[in-house]
NUTI-532546 format. One record per residue (C-alpha): residue in one letter; z, y, x. Coordinates in steps of 0.25 Angstrom, whole numbers, plus 5000, padded with zeros to 4 digits. Each point is the difference from the previous one (the first is absolute). Example, Ala and Ser with C-alpha at 12.3 -4.5 7.8 and 13.67 -1.06 7.14 Angstrom:
<atoms>
A503149825049 S499850145006 
</atoms>
This chain:
<atoms>
M497851324922 H498750014992 R500449884992 A501350074996 S499350134995 R499049914992 S501249934993 F500650144998 L498850064994 R499749874991 G501450014995 L499950154997 V498749984993 A500649894991 A501350084997 G499050124996 C499249904991 L501249954993 W500750134999 T498650054993 L500049884991 A501550014996 G499750144997 T498849974991 A500849894993 L501250094997 A499050114995 Q499349904991 N501349954994 L500750134997 P499450114991 I499750125010 A500850124997 G499250124997 P499850114989 V499949954986 L498650014996 A499550044986 V498849914994 D499150135000 Q500350015016 V499649855001 R498850024992 G499550125008 A500449945014 F498949884996 S499050094994 N500050095012 A499849885009 G498749974992 Y500449894992 Q499749984985 V501450024993 D500149954985 Q501050074990 T501449985001 L500749904991 T501650024997 W500849874996 D501250064994 W500549874994 T500149935014 S501350005007 P499950085008 P498950084994 V498850025009 S498750075000 T498749935006 V498850065006 Q498849915004 V499250055012 H498549945003 D499350005013 V498749984993 A499249975014 S501049885004 G500349954986 R501550025004 V501050034989 L501350065002 M501250014989 V500950115003 L501449994992 V500850134999 Y501549994997 P500750134995 T501049995012 T500349925013 A501149934993 A499149954990 A498949955009 Q501249935008 L500449934987 E498649954997 R499849945015 S501449934999 Q499649944986 A498749965005 L500649935012 A500949934991 R498849954992 E499349955014 P501149935006 R499149925010 L499650135006 D500750005014 G500350155002 G498650054997 N499650104989 P499949944986 H498849994991 L500050094988 I498849984993 A499349864997 G498750015009 Y500550105010 G500549985013 Q501450025005 S500650144998 L500150125010 W501150114997 R500150135003 S501250084993 N499849994986 V498649945001 A499549855001 M498649975003 V499349864998 Q498649985004 T498949904995 T498549994998 Q499150024988 S499549865002 Q501449955000 L500350064987 Q498849964994 R500349865003 I501450014994 F499350064988 Q499149884998 L501149895002 Q500850074989 L498750004991 D499849865002 R501549974997 D499950084988 D498849924995 G500749875002 M499349965013 Y500949925010 V500350095012 N500749945013 P501450055001 D499950005015 L498750094999 V500750104992 Q501350015009 D499150025013 L499250104992 G501450064995 L500650045013 P499050045010 E500450035014 I499350135001 A500650125007 V499950144997 D499050055009 G500350115010 D499150104994 F500649994987 Q501350025007 L499650115008 A499450084988 L501449994993 E500750055013 R499150125002 G500150034985 A501550005001 A500050095013 N499150114993 L501250024989 
</atoms>
């Protein structure tokens, strides 16, 4: 009887873990429904959370158009690029296009910007994270290449698509900011 109870509990724990992992994978793969956020709301959410927030850049010539905001955690050297699309449909279109550009990505979220990690999506907003040192290495490689120096293509590829996830505190800052609308 005691053995049966332990087996049942192990099965229950395993099922719970698998259910949690499946839910997390689903949440990572699909944009989460929610309110469409304006760029000023996004900037305010990160500013109110204590991060340094750069000015907005709007890229009208891209398809779909997008506005970007770079967020800095000066203490840790982390850098977050936030991409704000005008609608959820535009964000879903960009995500589909990015997945098509990265076909070997097996069900994950695509990279959107060289040097930044995989994207995380919330309604019409995508976030990608890197570090200041990662950006400096990429910048230096580009300078070396522009100066005619040999740059190992494998090194460029490794730096271009890092496996950096968007940290929870950045996610929380956006979610809290969206909840305060």
